[in-house]
C-alpha positions as CSV (number, residue, x, y, z in Angstrom):
1,M,9.2,44.5,-58.4
2,N,11.3,41.0,-60.0
3,V,10.1,37.4,-59.1
4,T,13.1,36.7,-57.4
5,S,12.6,39.5,-55.7
6,A,9.2,38.4,-54.7
7,L,10.1,34.4,-54.0
8,S,12.7,35.9,-51.3
9,T,10.9,38.0,-49.3
10,G,7.8,35.3,-49.3
11,V,10.5,33.2,-47.9
12,L,11.8,35.5,-45.4
13,G,8.4,36.4,-44.2
14,V,7.6,32.1,-43.8
15,N,11.3,32.3,-41.6
16,R,10.3,35.2,-39.6
17,G,6.5,33.4,-39.5
18,L,7.9,30.5,-38.3
19,D,10.7,32.0,-35.6
20,G,7.5,34.0,-34.4
21,V,5.3,30.6,-34.1
22,Q,8.5,29.3,-32.2
23,K,8.0,31.9,-29.5
24,A,4.4,32.1,-29.2
25,A,4.3,28.3,-28.6
26,S,7.6,29.0,-26.0
27,D,4.9,31.5,-24.3
28,I,2.2,29.2,-24.0
29,A,3.8,26.3,-22.9
30,G,4.9,28.4,-19.5
31,A,1.9,30.7,-19.6
32,G,0.4,31.0,-15.8
33,K,4.1,30.1,-14.2
34,S,6.1,32.4,-12.7
35,D,8.2,35.5,-13.5
36,T,11.6,33.2,-13.1
37,P,13.2,32.3,-16.2
38,E,14.0,28.2,-14.3
39,E,9.6,28.1,-14.0
40,G,8.0,30.0,-17.5
41,T,7.7,33.1,-19.2
42,G,4.9,34.3,-17.4
43,N,3.3,35.8,-19.8
44,D,-0.5,35.8,-20.6
45,L,-1.9,32.7,-22.3
46,N,-4.5,34.4,-24.1
47,Q,-2.3,37.0,-25.2
48,S,0.3,33.9,-26.4
49,L,-2.3,32.5,-28.1
50,A,-3.2,35.5,-29.9
51,D,0.1,35.8,-30.9
52,L,0.1,32.2,-32.5
53,A,-2.8,32.8,-34.8
54,V,-1.2,36.4,-36.2
55,E,1.8,33.8,-37.1
56,K,0.5,31.2,-38.5
57,N,-1.6,33.5,-40.6
58,A,1.4,35.3,-41.4
59,V,3.2,32.1,-42.5
60,A,0.0,31.2,-44.9
61,A,0.9,34.7,-46.5
62,S,3.9,34.5,-47.3
63,T,3.3,30.8,-47.9
64,K,1.0,32.2,-50.9
65,V,3.4,35.0,-51.9
66,V,6.4,32.4,-52.3
67,Q,3.9,29.7,-54.2
68,S,2.6,32.8,-57.2
69,A,6.0,33.6,-57.2
70,D,6.6,30.2,-58.6
71,E,4.4,29.9,-60.5
72,T,5.1,32.8,-62.2
73,L,8.9,31.8,-62.7
74,G,7.0,28.5,-64.1
75,T,4.8,30.9,-66.7
76,L,7.8,32.5,-67.9
77,I,10.4,29.8,-68.4
78,D,6.9,27.8,-70.5
79,I,7.2,31.3,-72.5
80,R,11.1,31.7,-72.8
81,A,11.2,27.8,-74.1
């Protein structure tokens, strides 16, 4: 796997995680309400909070991938220069 591929994968993971955080936040805002679209999602609050925690960890892990790829790329540039 090359550095740019790792970087792209990390950025993709961050974006997906942020989308998941947005969905979980939306579910939390509508938790416990009826199933009618006007009143909320009707999702279980505990499940929505668990989903939020999972997505938060996914974003953190993807961020570390991006940081590692950035450091590796910086090192390769320093060696090449």
